[in-house]
MDAnalysis code that builds the backbone (N, CA, C; Angstrom):
import MDAnalysis as mda
import numpy as np

u = mda.Universe.empty(207, n_residues=69, atom_resindex=np.repeat(np.arange(69), 3), trajectory=True)
u.add_TopologyAttr("name", ["N", "CA", "C"] * 69)
u.add_TopologyAttr("resid", np.arange(1, 70))
u.add_TopologyAttr("resname", ["MET", "PHE", "GLY", "ARG", "LYS", "CYS", "PHE", "LEU", "GLY", "SER", "GLY", "ILE", "ASP", "ILE", "THR", "GLU", "LYS", "LYS", "ILE", "ALA", "GLU", "GLU", "ASN", "LEU", "LYS", "ILE", "CYS", "ASN", "ASN", "GLU", "LEU", "GLU", "ASP", "LYS", "VAL", "GLU", "GLU", "ARG", "THR", "ALA", "GLU", "LEU", "LYS", "GLN", "ALA", "ASN", "GLU", "LYS", "LEU", "VAL", "LYS", "ALA", "GLU", "VAL", "GLN", "VAL", "ARG", "THR", "PHE", "ALA", "SER", "HIS", "LEU", "ASN", "GLN", "VAL", "LEU", "GLU", "ASP"])
u.atoms.positions = np.array([
    [-6.057, 70.496, 22.397],
    [-7.031, 71.553, 22.360],
    [-6.445, 72.738, 21.612],
    [-7.200, 73.390, 20.839],
    [-6.813, 74.565, 20.066],
    [-5.548, 74.315, 19.261],
    [-5.462, 73.145, 18.624],
    [-4.330, 72.850, 17.783],
    [-3.148, 72.247, 18.517],
    [-3.210, 72.148, 19.810],
    [-2.111, 71.530, 20.567],
    [-2.544, 70.142, 21.044],
    [-1.523, 69.285, 21.183],
    [-1.810, 67.949, 21.713],
    [-1.860, 68.036, 23.232],
    [-2.794, 67.325, 23.771],
    [-2.967, 67.336, 25.211],
    [-3.031, 65.887, 25.706],
    [-2.315, 65.627, 26.764],
    [-2.318, 64.291, 27.362],
    [-2.870, 64.375, 28.767],
    [-3.633, 63.385, 29.116],
    [-4.194, 63.316, 30.446],
    [-3.858, 61.940, 31.002],
    [-3.372, 61.898, 32.193],
    [-3.025, 60.607, 32.788],
    [-3.221, 60.652, 34.287],
    [-3.161, 59.486, 34.861],
    [-3.249, 59.402, 36.310],
    [-2.310, 58.299, 36.767],
    [-1.883, 58.399, 37.970],
    [-0.978, 57.398, 38.504],
    [-1.468, 56.897, 39.846],
    [-1.209, 55.639, 40.077],
    [-1.588, 55.021, 41.343],
    [-0.341, 54.358, 41.916],
    [-0.090, 54.615, 43.171],
    [1.060, 54.009, 43.838],
    [0.700, 52.558, 44.174],
    [1.420, 51.615, 43.550],
    [1.144, 50.196, 43.776],
    [2.241, 49.544, 44.623],
    [3.009, 50.349, 45.313],
    [4.097, 49.827, 46.134],
    [3.594, 48.824, 47.160],
    [2.550, 49.182, 47.881],
    [2.018, 48.275, 48.908],
    [1.532, 46.967, 48.294],
    [0.913, 47.063, 47.131],
    [0.427, 45.849, 46.461],
    [1.599, 44.956, 46.079],
    [2.651, 45.534, 45.547],
    [3.828, 44.753, 45.152],
    [4.494, 44.118, 46.366],
    [4.573, 44.836, 47.461],
    [5.150, 44.287, 48.698],
    [4.293, 43.123, 49.196],
    [2.979, 43.293, 49.169],
    [2.061, 42.230, 49.609],
    [2.196, 41.003, 48.711],
    [2.320, 41.201, 47.406],
    [2.482, 40.083, 46.479],
    [3.780, 39.333, 46.758],
    [4.850, 40.065, 47.011],
    [6.143, 39.441, 47.307],
    [6.076, 38.664, 48.622],
    [5.431, 39.239, 49.639],
    [5.265, 38.539, 50.917],
    [4.437, 37.269, 50.739],
    [3.406, 37.345, 49.931],
    [2.574, 36.178, 49.660],
    [3.377, 35.091, 48.956],
    [4.204, 35.483, 48.010],
    [5.049, 34.532, 47.300],
    [6.013, 33.842, 48.270],
    [6.597, 34.613, 49.173],
    [7.519, 34.056, 50.177],
    [6.771, 33.069, 51.072],
    [5.598, 33.454, 51.535],
    [4.792, 32.577, 52.399],
    [4.410, 31.291, 51.675],
    [4.025, 31.394, 50.423],
    [3.665, 30.210, 49.646],
    [4.861, 29.267, 49.494],
    [6.034, 29.823, 49.226],
    [7.238, 28.998, 49.094],
    [7.572, 28.301, 50.409],
    [7.449, 29.029, 51.514],
    [7.708, 28.430, 52.825],
    [6.709, 27.317, 53.112],
    [5.452, 27.546, 52.771],
    [4.421, 26.537, 52.993],
    [4.693, 25.298, 52.149],
    [5.073, 25.480, 50.896],
    [5.396, 24.345, 50.037],
    [6.559, 23.540, 50.619],
    [7.577, 24.232, 51.138],
    [8.715, 23.543, 51.762],
    [8.265, 22.737, 52.976],
    [7.404, 23.324, 53.795],
    [6.912, 22.632, 54.989],
    [6.076, 21.411, 54.605],
    [5.261, 21.539, 53.569],
    [4.431, 20.418, 53.114],
    [5.323, 19.278, 52.617],
    [6.351, 19.603, 51.840],
    [7.279, 18.577, 51.352],
    [7.984, 17.888, 52.508],
    [8.427, 18.674, 53.486],
    [9.128, 18.121, 54.645],
    [8.200, 17.202, 55.445],
    [6.993, 17.661, 55.696],
    [6.047, 16.868, 56.483],
    [5.637, 15.609, 55.728],
    [5.482, 15.715, 54.423],
    [5.132, 14.547, 53.615],
    [6.229, 13.492, 53.711],
    [7.484, 13.924, 53.652],
    [8.603, 12.991, 53.782],
    [8.606, 12.339, 55.167],
    [8.338, 13.122, 56.202],
    [8.277, 12.577, 57.561],
    [7.163, 11.543, 57.684],
    [6.003, 11.850, 57.129],
    [4.874, 10.923, 57.197],
    [5.152, 9.647, 56.404],
    [5.804, 9.794, 55.271],
    [6.156, 8.619, 54.464],
    [7.096, 7.708, 55.255],
    [8.085, 8.296, 55.906],
    [9.030, 7.526, 56.704],
    [8.320, 6.848, 57.879],
    [7.435, 7.564, 58.559],
    [6.689, 6.989, 59.678],
    [5.807, 5.846, 59.199],
    [5.190, 6.000, 58.046],
    [4.333, 4.956, 57.501],
    [5.150, 3.704, 57.168],
    [6.339, 3.896, 56.610],
    [7.203, 2.754, 56.304],
    [7.574, 2.000, 57.584],
    [7.851, 2.722, 58.655],
    [8.155, 2.084, 59.941],
    [6.960, 1.299, 60.460],
    [5.769, 1.877, 60.319],
    [4.559, 1.187, 60.766],
    [4.322, -0.095, 59.977],
    [4.548, -0.050, 58.693],
    [4.364, -1.239, 57.858],
    [5.338, -2.334, 58.297],
    [6.592, -1.959, 58.539],
    [7.579, -2.942, 59.001],
    [7.181, -3.521, 60.356],
    [6.712, -2.673, 61.252],
    [6.289, -3.141, 62.569],
    [5.094, -4.082, 62.449],
    [4.180, -3.759, 61.545],
    [3.015, -4.618, 61.344],
    [3.449, -5.993, 60.852],
    [4.387, -6.039, 59.948],
    [4.895, -7.315, 59.445],
    [5.512, -8.112, 60.589],
    [6.280, -7.444, 61.437],
    [6.896, -8.127, 62.574],
    [5.841, -8.672, 63.533],
    [4.819, -7.902, 63.815],
    [3.754, -8.340, 64.723],
    [3.009, -9.531, 64.123],
    [2.697, -9.447, 62.849],
    [1.985, -10.561, 62.197],
    [2.846, -11.829, 62.189],
    [4.129, -11.678, 61.933],
    [5.047, -12.823, 61.941],
    [5.119, -13.429, 63.336],
    [5.247, -12.576, 64.338],
    [5.298, -13.058, 65.726],
    [4.003, -13.771, 66.102],
    [2.871, -13.196, 65.733],
    [1.578, -13.795, 66.045],
    [1.436, -15.146, 65.360],
    [1.918, -15.224, 64.134],
    [1.848, -16.488, 63.404],
    [2.686, -17.558, 64.094],
    [3.905, -17.198, 64.495],
    [4.772, -18.148, 65.208],
    [4.153, -18.539, 66.546],
    [3.581, -17.595, 67.233],
    [2.961, -17.863, 68.514],
    [1.789, -18.846, 68.350],
    [0.985, -18.656, 67.316],
    [-0.128, -19.566, 67.048],
    [0.376, -20.976, 66.758],
    [1.468, -21.068, 66.010],
    [2.035, -22.387, 65.723],
    [2.505, -23.083, 66.990],
    [3.157, -22.340, 67.879],
    [3.648, -22.898, 69.135],
    [2.476, -23.360, 70.001],
    [1.432, -22.553, 70.074],
    [0.281, -22.896, 70.901],
    [-0.490, -24.096, 70.341],
    [-0.471, -24.277, 69.039],
    [-1.181, -25.386, 68.419],
    [-0.441, -26.698, 68.593],
    [0.862, -26.635, 68.785],
    [1.681, -27.866, 68.936],
    [1.516, -28.480, 70.279],
])
């Protein structure tokens, strides 16, 4: 104005937003770790079930053979 340069600005404190974003990132990482851990547990449990099913089917087959004889 009147031959001088004038600057106008405003500032907003984004500290709370940055803290919330960091907390969200931490929570997401923890959740991803828990999902990976639980997935591994479920995979292991499923493998045990498959083995048990094979054993039961084998036993049932042998039992049927014995009963038929």
